[in-house]
Structure formats: structure tokens, C-alpha cells
VEXMAR-457587 format. One record per atom (N, C-alpha, C): residue in three letters; x, y, z. Coordinates in steps of 0.001 Angstrom, whole numbers, plus 524288, in hexadecimal, padded with zeros to 5 digits. Example, Ala and Ser with C-alpha at 12.3 -4.5 7.8 and 13.67 -1.06 7.14 Angstrom:
BEGIN
ALA833867E9C681E78 ALA8300C7EE6C81E78 ALA833907F31C81E78 SER832327F73681BA8 SER835667FBDC81BE4 SER832648001E81EBE 
//
This chain:
BEGIN
MET382E839B1CE764F MET37D3939AB0E7651 MET37B2A39B88E7BD9 ASN3776939F1FE7C74 ASN3752B3A020E819A ASN370D839C35E82BC MET3717839977E8711 MET36D82395B8E88B9 MET36BEB396CBE8E52 LYS367253956DE8F8D LYS36554395F7E94F3 LYS367D8391B3E9843 LYS3691539314E9D0E LYS36B6C38F4FEA0A4 LYS3673738B84EA296 ILE3686E38671EA278 ILE364D13825FEA441 ILE365EE38129EA9F9 GLY361C8380DAEAD1F GLY3625237F77EB2A5 GLY35F2937A98EB3DC LEU361C63769AEB5F5 LEU35F32371A0EB70C LEU35F6937052EBCE4 VAL35AF736EA4EBEFD VAL35AF036C54EC43C VAL35C2636695EC370 GLY360D4364EEEC4E7 GLY3629E35F9CEC3E1 GLY362A635C30EC8B7 GLY364BE35771EC7F7 GLY36565353D5ECC60 GLY360E135021ECD3F THR35CCE35092EC9FB THR3582434D44ECAEF THR356EB349BFEC64C GLY35A17345CFEC506 GLY35EE934467EC79E GLY363B93461DEC48C PRO3683E344F1EC6B2 PRO36D2F34686EC457 PRO36DF53448AEBEC0 GLU36C4733FB0EBDA8 GLU36D0933D73EB869 GLU36A4E340BEEB438 SER3657A3424CEB549 SER362A134556EB154 SER364C234AE7EB0F3 THR366E434CEBEB53D THR3693F35229EB51B THR36DF835235EB171 VAL3711934E1DEB1BA VAL3759734D8DEAE31 VAL373A934D5FEA88A MET36F5834A7CEA7A0 MET36D1934A03EA268 MET36B6234F5AEA058 TYR368C13526DEA3A7 TYR3671C357AFEA213 TYR36BDA35AF2EA088 TYR36FCB35AF8EA3CA TYR3746C35E2EEA2D2 TYR3770335CB1E9DA4 LYS377B735790E9CF4 LYS37A5935596E984D LYS3772F356CAE935C LYS37213355B4E9387 LYS36ED83565FE8ED5 LYS36E0835C1FE8D69 LEU36D8935F7EE9142 LEU36D1136519E901B LEU371FA36715E8D54 ASN3767E36569E8F2F ASN37B61366F4E8CAB ASN37BC6364BBE8725 GLU37A8735FBDE8690 GLU37AED35D36E8171 GLU3774535FC1E7D73 GLU37273360D1E7F1A GLU36E90362DAE7B72 GLU36FE23686DE79B5 ILE3718536BB1E7D5F ILE372D237116E7BE2 ILE377E037137E78B2 ASP37B8536DD4E79E9 ASP3804836D52E76C3 ASP37ED136BC3E7128 ARG37B2636806E709F ARG379703663BE6B72 ARG3769F36A94E687B LEU3730036D36E6B15 LEU36FDA3713EE6879 LEU3730F37603E66DE THR3772D37712E69CB THR37A8037B9BE6876 THR37F35379FBE6525 GLU37F3E374F4E6376 GLU38380372D1E603F GLU388D237398E62DC GLY388D93725FE67ED GLY38DC437282E6AD2 GLY38F99377DCE6C7A ARG38C2837BC1E6C2C ARG38DD338111E6D7D ARG38C7C382B1E7310 ALA3891137FB9E75B8 ALA387733816AE7AFA ALA385C637CD4E7E63 PHE386C737D85E8361 PHE3849037A29E8773 PHE3813A37DB0E8AF0 PRO37D5937B7AE8D91 PRO379FE37EC6E90D6 PRO37C6F3801AE9613 ASP37AC838498E9835 ASP37BE3385C6E9DB3 ASP377DD382D0EA0E6 ILE379A537F6FEA468 ILE3760F37C40EA79A ILE377A737CABEAD54 ALA373C937DA9EB0A3 ALA374A437D68EB64E ALA37138378FFEB865 ILE37373375C8EBBD7 ILE370783718AEBE4B ILE370BD3723BEC42E ASP36C3037284EC6AE ASP36C0A37285ECC61 ASP369B636D43ECDF3 SER36CEC36A03ED042 SER36B7A3648EED11F SER369693639CED6A2 VAL364F8360F0ED6E1 VAL362A235FBEEDBF9 VAL364E335AAFEDE2F ASP36401359CFEE327 ASP36510354BFEE59B ASP3608535131EE413 PHE3618A34D6CEE0AE PHE35D6D34A00EDEA5 PHE35A4E34771EE30C HIS35CFB3457DEE708 HIS35A49342A2EEB36 HIS356BB3463FEEE66 ARG3587834B0CEEF1A ARG3552934ED1EF1E9 ARG3503F35016EEEB7 ALA351053513CEE9AB ALA34C903528CEE646 ALA348DA34DEDEE5CB TRP34B0534942EE501 TRP347CA3448FEE471 TRP344E63435DEE984 GLY347793446FEEDDF GLY344F1343A9EF2F8 GLY3402434719EF38C TYR3409034C0AEF1EC TYR33C0634F94EF225 TYR3378E34D82EEEC7 VAL338DC34B92EEA0B VAL334D934973EE687 VAL33247344AFEE90B SER335803410FEEAF6 SER3338333C29EED35 SER3300A33D17EF1ED GLU331633411DEF4F5 GLU32E673422CEF9C6 GLU32A0134613EF8EF GLY3293B347C0EF40F GLY3250534B6FEF2DD GLY325EC350E1EF50B LYS32AE835233EF5F9 LYS32C2C3575EEF82F LYS32D1735B48EF3B5 ASN328E335C55EF0CE ASN3295C35F9DEEC2A ASN32AF136535EED6D ASP329673670EEF20C ASP32ADB36C68EF38D ASP330CC36CD8EF43B LEU33329368E5EF6B3 LEU338D7368F5EF77F LEU33BB536830EF24D LEU33981364EBEEEEA LEU33BDA36420EE9BE LEU33BC23693BEE6A8 ALA3375136BEEEE6C1 ALA336DB370EBEE3EF ALA33ABE374EDEE611 ASP33B5637517EEB3A ASP33F1D378B5EEDA4 ASP344AA3778AEEBBA TYR345FA37286EEBA1 TYR34B3C370C9EEA26 TYR34C5B37217EE46A LEU34897370EAEE0FE LEU3495A371F1EDB71 LEU34941377CEEDA3A GLU3460C37AB3EDD12 GLU345E638064EDC4F GLU34B3F382CEEDD83 GLU34DAC380D6EE1A1 GLU352E9382B2EE323 GLU356BF381ECEDE93 LYS3565037D71EDBF3 LYS359C337C40ED786 LYS3588B37FC9ED2CB LEU3537F38085ED1BD LEU351EA383E7ECD67 LEU353F23897BECE33 ARG3539638B5DED302 ARG3554D390BFED426 ARG35B3C39142ED39E ALA35E0C38D20ED508 ALA363C638D38ED46C ALA3653A38D83ECE9E LEU3625938A9CECB5D LEU3635D38ABEEC5B8 LEU3622439027EC37B ASP35DC83925AEC52F ASP35C393978EEC36D ASP3606139B95EC4F3 ALA3622B39B35EC9CA ALA3662C39EE1ECBB6 ALA36B4039E5CEC8A1 GLY36C2B399AFEC68C GLY370ED398C2EC374 GLY3705639A3AEBDBC GLY36BE839C8EEBC5F GLY36B3E39E84EB704 GLY368A339ACCEB334 ALA3668339662EB51E ALA363D3392B8EB196 ALA35EC53952CEAF96 GLU35DB139465EAA8D GLU358FF396A8EA822 GLU355183927EEA65F VAL3570838DDCEA506 VAL353AA3896CEA38E VAL3543A38573EA7F3 ILE350353851AEAB38 ILE350AF3823CEB02D ILE34CF437D9BEB04E SER34EE637929EB254 SER34B9637484EB25C SER34D46370A1EB687 LEU3498636D43EB7F1 LEU34A96368A8EBB2E LEU34C253643CEB776 THR34F80360B0EB941 THR3513D35C6BEB5D9 THR34EF43572EEB777 ALA34A823572BEBA16 ALA347EE3523EEBB80 ALA34211352F3EBB37 VAL33F6F34F19EB8EE VAL339C034F53EB872 VAL3373534F34EBDD5 THR3392234BD0EC14C THR336B134B3EEC674 THR3369F3505EEC976 MET33AA335395EC8D7 MET33ACD3588BECBA8 MET3368535C52EC9E0 HIS3340A35B24EC56D HIS32FAA35E63EC392 HIS32AC335DA6EC6E3 ILE32B1835A53ECAC5 ILE326C6359B4ECE7F ILE325A735EEFED138 VAL329A736260ED186 VAL328DD3678EED3ED VAL3299436BF5ECFED TYR3293C36AA9ECAE0 TYR32A1E36E91EC6C3 TYR3267A37342EC74D GLU3216E3723AEC826 GLU31DA93768FEC867 GLU31EE537A47ECCE9 GLU3207637812ED150 GLU321E237B43ED5D4 GLU326C337E7EED498 LEU32A9F37C12ED21F LEU32F6B37EE0ED0B6 LEU32E4F38336ECCC3 ALA32ADB3821DEC8FA ALA32986385FFEC4FC ALA326E938AC4EC76E LYS32413389F3ECBB7 LYS3218D38E52ECE78 LYS3259F39198ED162 ARG3296138EF2ED3B4 ARG32D3A3919CED703 ARG3318F39450ED3E4 PHE3330B391E5ECF81 PHE337AB39399ECC9B PHE3361039719EC813 GLU3389839B86EC7A1 GLU336EF39F96EC3F7 GLU337FF39E22EBE3D LYS33C2D39B30EBD3B LYS33D91399E0EB7CF LYS33AE9394C8EB627 PRO33A0E3940AEB106 PRO337BC38F19EAF35 PRO33B5938A81EB063 ILE3390638614EB1D8 ILE33BEB38132EB28B ILE33A1C37DAEEAE0E VAL33DC637BCDEAAF0 VAL33C55378B2EA653 VAL33A5E37358EA824 SER335463726BEA774 SER332A636DC4EA993 SER3334436900EA60B ILE3350F364A4EA84B ILE3356D35FC2EA549 ILE32FFA35DE6EA391 PRO32C0A35D93EA71A PRO326D935BD3EA558 PRO3249B35F10EA0D8 GLU3256D3642AEA0EC GLU3233E36783E9CCC GLU325DB3668FE9788 VAL32B0436606E9779 VAL32DAA36545E926D VAL32C8935FD6E9039 VAL32BEA35BF5E93BB VAL32A88356A8E91FA VAL32503356A6E8FBD ARG3216F35951E925B ARG31C11359CEE905C ARG31C0035C2BE8AE0 ASP31EF436068E8A26 ASP31F1B36304E8513 ASP320F235F4DE80C7 GLU324E235C1EE81FF GLU3270C3586FE7E28 GLU323103543AE7CB2 ILE3207235210E8097 ILE31CB034DD5E7FA6 ILE317ED34FCBE7CA3 VAL315F535452E7E19 VAL31174356A1E7B69 VAL312E3357C6E75B6 SER317AE359BEE74D9 SER3195835B09E6F81 SER319BE35636E6C14 ARG31A7E3519DE6E7D ARG31AE834CB6E6B8A ARG3159334A17E6ABE GLY3117434C69E6CE0 GLY30C3034A5AE6C16 GLY30AF534568E6F1B ILE30DF23444EE7330 ILE30D1133F92E764D ILE308A834079E7A35 LYS3053933C95E7AAD LYS3009D33D1AE7E0F LYS300C133980E82D0 ARG3040133561E82A4 ARG30460331AEE8708 ARG30A23330BCE882B ILE30BD233275E8CBD ILE3116333232E8E0D ILE3123532F43E9325 GLY3166C32C39E936B GLY317F5329B3E9849 GLY31BD532D20E9B31 LEU31BFC32C9DEA050 LEU31F9232FC1EA386 LEU3229E32C3AEA733 LEU327BC32C35EA6A1 LEU32B4032986EAA46 LEU32E5432DA3EAD3C GLY32F8B32C8EEB221 GLY3329633034EB53E GLY3332632E20EBABD THR3348033188EBE65 THR3347D32FDDEC3DA THR32EDA32ECAEC573 VAL32E2B32C1CEC9C4 VAL328E032AE6ECBAD VAL325CC32FFAECC64 PHE328623340BECE4A PHE325C233913ECF30 PHE323D333B5DECA02 THR3272133B13EC606 THR325A733D33EC0E6 THR3211B33A24EBE8E MET3211F33506EBF41 MET31CEE331D4EBD0A MET317D033275EC00E GLN3183133360EC52A GLN3136B333A4EC85B GLN3112033922EC8C2 LYS3147A33D0AEC904 LYS312903426EEC99F LYS31104344B1EC44E ASP30F143497FEC453 ASP30D0834BA6EBF6A ASP3108D34FB4EBCD1 TYR3151A35104EBF20 TYR3182635563EBD11 TYR31A463546BEB793 MET31AF134F7CEB608 MET31CC734E54EB0B8 MET3182934D5EEAD0E LYS3139134C7EEAF41 LYS30F0834AFBEAC15 LYS30B6734F79EAAC3 LYS30AEA35347EAE4C LYS3068E356FDEADC9 LYS306CC35A5BEA8E6 ASP30B6D35BF9EA72D ASP30BDA35F15EA263 ASP30A1735BDEE9DA5 LEU30B78356D0E9DAD LEU309EB35352E996B LEU304053527FE996D LEU301D835158E9E0B LEU2FC3235064E9E79 LEU2F91935532E9CBE ALA2FB09359C6E9E40 ALA2F86135EADE9CC5 ALA2F89535F93E96DF SER2FC5D35D0EE9443 SER2FCE435D90E8E91 SER2FA2C3591AE8BAA GLY2F742355CFE8E86 GLY2F4453519FE8C09 GLY2F74D34C9EE8B0F VAL2FBCA34C00E8D9F VAL2FEE034737E8D07 VAL2FDC034393E91A6 GLU2FC8433EA2E9089 GLU2FBA333ACEE94B4 GLU300EB338C7E969A VAL3019233898E9BBE VAL3068E336F4E9E07 VAL305C7331E3EA117 TYR308FD32DFCE9FF4 TYR308A7328E9EA295 TYR30DC0327D5EA578 VAL30D3632589EAA20 VAL311D432418EAD35 VAL311D031E2CEAE23 PRO3164C31BE1EAF48 PRO3168631642EB062 PRO31349314C6EB52D SER3127230FB3EB5E6 SER30FA230DC5EBA7C SER312BF30F03EBF6D GLU3102C30E77EC3DF GLU312C130FB1EC8DC GLU317AF30C6DEC9A1 LYS3174F3075FEC861 LYS31BD1303E1EC8FB LYS3203F30584EC545 GLU31ECF306EAEC070 GLU322B6308ADEBC9D GLU3253530DD6EBE59 GLN322033114BEC099 GLN3240F31649EC285 GLN3282831567EC6C0 GLU3271A311BFECA48 GLU32AD831086ECE84 GLU3300130EABECC3D LEU32FA330B46EC84E LEU3345830927EC5CC LEU3377C30D89EC32C ILE334C8310D8EC028 ILE3376F31524EBD6B ILE33A08318D2EC158 GLY3372631A3CEC57F GLY3394631DB1EC986 GLY33E2631B7BECC09 LYS33E0C3165CECD0D LYS34283313AAECF7B LYS34745313C5ECBDE ARG34655312A9EC6D3 ARG34AB131296EC317 ARG34D0931814EC25E ILE349B731C0FEC25B ILE34BB43216EEC1D6 ILE34F0F322D6EC690 TYR34CF1321DCECB39 TYR34F9232398ED001 TYR3548F32070ED11C GLU3543931B34ED06C GLU3589E317DDED1F3 GLU35CB63172EECDA8 GLU35B2F317F3EC8BE GLU35ED63170BEC475 GLU3600A31C0FEC161 LEU35C1731E29EBEB8 LEU35D1F32275EBB0D LEU35F3032756EBDB6 GLU35D2A32898EC268 GLU35F2932D2AEC54C GLU364FC32C94EC67E ARG366D9327BDEC67A ARG36C5F326B1EC7A0 ARG36F7932573EC2A8 GLY36CF532638EBE1C GLY36FA93254FEB92A GLY3702F31F9CEB7B4 ILE36D1431C33EBA3B ILE36D4231693EB913 ILE3691E3154BEB4FB VAL36AC43131CEB08A VAL3672D311C1EAC46 VAL3679A30BE3EAB49 LYS3632F3091BEAC0A LYS3632D30366EAB76 LYS35FA0301B6EA6F7 GLU361632FDCDEA410 GLU35E3C2FB95E9FC9 GLU359192F95AEA1DC SER3594D2F700EA688 SER3548F2F4ADEA8DE SER3507F2F8E4EAA16 THR3523F2FD75EABAA THR34EAE301C9EACCA THR34C46303E5EA7C2 LEU34F6C30433EA39B LEU34D61305E4E9E86 LEU3490030239E9CC7 LEU349C62FD30E9D82 LEU345D42F94BE9C01 LEU340C92FA1AE9F1A GLU3415B2FB0EEA429 GLU33CBD2FC04EA77F GLU339B0300CFEA59D LEU33C7C304FCEA468 LEU339EF309DCEA2CC LEU3373A30945E9D84 THR339CF306A2E99CF THR3376B30601E94A4 THR332A93026FE94ED GLU332B72FEA1E986D GLU32E222FB3AE9925 GLU3297C2FE61E9B39 ILE32A83301E6E9ED9 ILE3265F3054AEA0FC ILE32416308BEE9CA6 ILE3277430AFAE9974 ILE325A830E66E9531 ILE3226430B4FE9147 ARG3241C30691E8FF9 ARG3211730344E8C51 ARG31BBD301F5E8E97 ARG31B8A300DCE93A5 ARG316952FFA0E9639 ARG312E830449E95F9 MET314FD3090BE96CC MET311C930DCEE9685 MET30FF930EE7E90EF GLN3134830DA0E8D25 GLN311C430E52E87AD GLN30D1F30AC1E8667 LYS30D50305F5E8856 LYS309303021DE8756 LYS3042C3037DE8A4C ASP304B7304C9E8F53 ASP30019305A2E92AD ASP2FDD530B1FE925C ASN3012D30F11E91AC ASN2FF6131485E91D0 ASN2FF9031738E8C84 GLY301EB314A2E88A8 GLY3023B316FBE8379 GLY305BA31BBDE8327 ILE309CB31BE8E8687 ILE30D3C32084E867D ILE31015320F2E8141 GLU310A0325BBE7F5E GLU3133C326DEE7A5F GLU318E53288AE7B37 GLY31A5632938E8009 GLY31F9F32ADEE815C GLY3203532AB9E873C VAL324F132BB9E8921 VAL325D532BAEE8ECA VAL3296E33039E903C ILE3282A332CFE948D ILE32B7C33701E9694 ILE32F78334A5E9A48 LEU3346C335A4E994C LEU338823344CE9D17 LEU3388E338CEEA0F8 GLY335353384DEA4F7 GLY3341133C9FEA876 GLY3378233CD8EAD42 CYS33C0F33A7DEACEC CYS3400433B0BEB106 CYS3451333C08EAE1E THR3482033FB1EAFEA THR34CD03413BEAD03 THR3510833CFAEACF1 GLU35048338BDEAFF6 GLU353F73345CEAFBF GLU3525C3302EEABC5 LEU34D6933005EAA3F LEU34B9532BE2EA6B2 LEU34E5D32BD1EA166 PRO34FE233061E9F30 PRO352C33302BE9A37 PRO3581432D7AE9A9D LEU359EC32C7EE9F54 LEU35EC232985E9FEF LEU35DFB323ECE9E09 ILE359103220DE9DFD ILE357FC31C93E9CA5 ILE3543A31BF1E9806 LEU3509531F9AE9755 LEU34CB731F3AE9317 LEU34DAB32374E8F09 ASN34D0732209E8A0E ASN34DA3325E1E85E0 ASN34A5D3243FE8130 GLN34A893275FE7D10 GLN347593266AE7869 GLN3488E32125E75E9 GLU34D6331F5BE7676 GLU34EFB31A6BE73FE GLU34CE1315A0E76D4 ASN34CA2315D1E7C13 ASN34B1F3110AE7EE9 ASN3459D31138E813B CYS342D131590E8082 CYS33D903162BE82BE CYS3398631415E7ECE PRO335AB310F1E8094 PRO331C830EA5E7D0A PRO32E203129FE7A75 VAL32D8A31740E7CC1 VAL32A4431B64E7A81 VAL32D8832064E7A4C PRO32BDD32462E7744 PRO32ECC3294EE774D PRO32F7D32B52E7CE4 CYS3343B32CAEE7E4F CYS3350A32E88E83A7 CYS3365133455E83A2 PHE3340D33707E8762 PHE334C233CA7E87F3 PHE3384433D8CE8CA8 ASP33D2E33E82E8B7E ASP3413333F2DE8F7F ASP340B1344B0E91C7 ALA33EDE344F4E96AA ALA33DFC34A0DE9927 ALA342F834D4EE9951 VAL3477234AC2E9A19 VAL34C7534D8DE9A4C VAL34DBE34FF5E9502 GLU34D5134CD2E90E5 GLU34EA434EABE8BA1 GLU34B223533DE8A03 ILE34602352BEE8B02 ILE34243356DDE8999 ILE3436F35BD7E8CB8 HIS3449135B27E91BD HIS345B835F84E9537 HIS34AC036253E9384 ILE34EC835F43E9262 ILE353C636185E90C0 ILE35320364A2E8BB9 ARG3500F36290E8816 ARG34F0C3654AE8330 ARG34CBA36AB6E8438 LYS3490F36AEFE8801 LYS3469D36FEDE8956 LYS34A7B37399E8BF5 LEU34DAE37187E8F7A LEU35195374C5E922B LEU3556F37723E8E47 VAL3570C373FBE8A74 VAL35AAA375D7E8663 VAL3581C37A27E8338 GLU3533E37936E81AA GLU3505F37D2BE7E94 GLU350003825FE8185 LEU34EB33821DE868C LEU34E29386E4E89A7 LEU3536938997E8A8B ALA3578738679E8B44 ALA35CB8388B6E8C31 ALA35ED438B73E8760 MET35D743896FE82BF MET35FB938B78E7DE7 MET35C8338FE1E7B6D HIS357DF390F9E7D91 HIS3549E39519E7B48 HIS3537239969E7F2D 
//
């Protein structure tokens, strides 16, 4: 079976990159009934360098760094190309201008899924940057979906748990309790009908079974799109 080669900018962070690799293989193996695995190339960034650029607001340097990775994937024959972290989409528009091939956008595919489900009020969890900036929200807002984020104090807590625990593959029951309490509070106060897991590490701890409202796993939705594009 001829499939397009998938190219991923990985390393942001390593745990979610492993998840992408594993799930892409599992899903294509399942869909082809054990007859094929995908061709995948991963060009992995130095997480601390990339995160440093984000933290210091050095978006120009971040775009330069990620563009270098995208071009390496392109040179290696990748045809379905994407970033594997929501936060890195802070420079998506700049990268889309510079890079000739389409980059499969996480915010766009998540927007399409939520709109198709008829949801009008959605909560957004992610890194502090994702919750505060507009790169994950603007496609939804333009489609008439109201987007709500946790309080400033809750955002600090979520950001801390992502950076200090989930990025390192540490999953704690106490952290799950904290996150579900925040989601319940948003359901009560903001009337959210669902929540976006807007950081690629959040599915390590939150899922459809333990989340108080329907959860939209950005990784799962994104992977589904990558598989569809690779197989057609």
C-alpha cells in the first residue's frame, strides 16, 4: 500500500513525541488490518531551547529553529508535515508563510471537530501560553464558539503540573483530582459543554473516562487527521 511519508517536529516534549509515534503506527496497522506501518521521520528539537524561546518571547528565534526542522523533514521526503506541540503553534502563522508545503495545524483540526459536534461553549486547558494567547482560540472564536480558560491561579497550577510532572512522564492521582476540580468549576461557572486538552501531555492524565465533561484530546484528533492525509 502506497502511503505518504509523515514528518513530525518532535521533542516538545519527548513524552508526547513517543505517543505520536506509537499511536500513528498502531492506527495505521489497525486500519490496514496488519498489512502496513507508516513511514515516519521525526526531527527532534532541544525542548529546553525551544521552551526558552517561548518563555522569553523570542518568537523570531523559535520560528527560525522550527523552520530548520521543517526543512530537514521536507528534504527527507516527508509529505504530511506537522508540529507535535500546541504551544509551538505560537509561531504557526509565521511558519506557514515561510514554508512552501502545508503544515497540518492542531488548532484547525480541533476547531473542525468541535464545530462538527455542535458545541458552543468550550473550556481550554494547556500550557499557560496556550491558555493566555490566542493561537488555540481564534479559529474557534471565528466559528462562533465561546472559549473559556481557567482562572489565573488555576492556570499557574496547570502550567506547573505540565512542566514539572507530565513533561517528565510523571502522572499523579493528586494532580488528576486538581484538574477535574478545575473542569467541574468551569462547568458550573462558565457552562462549558466540553474541554480541549490543549497540551499534548494532558492526555497522559485526562481522558474520556475520568473527565467530568466530554474531552477533546488535541493529540487524538490531530493523529486522526495525519493518518487520513497519509493514507489518501
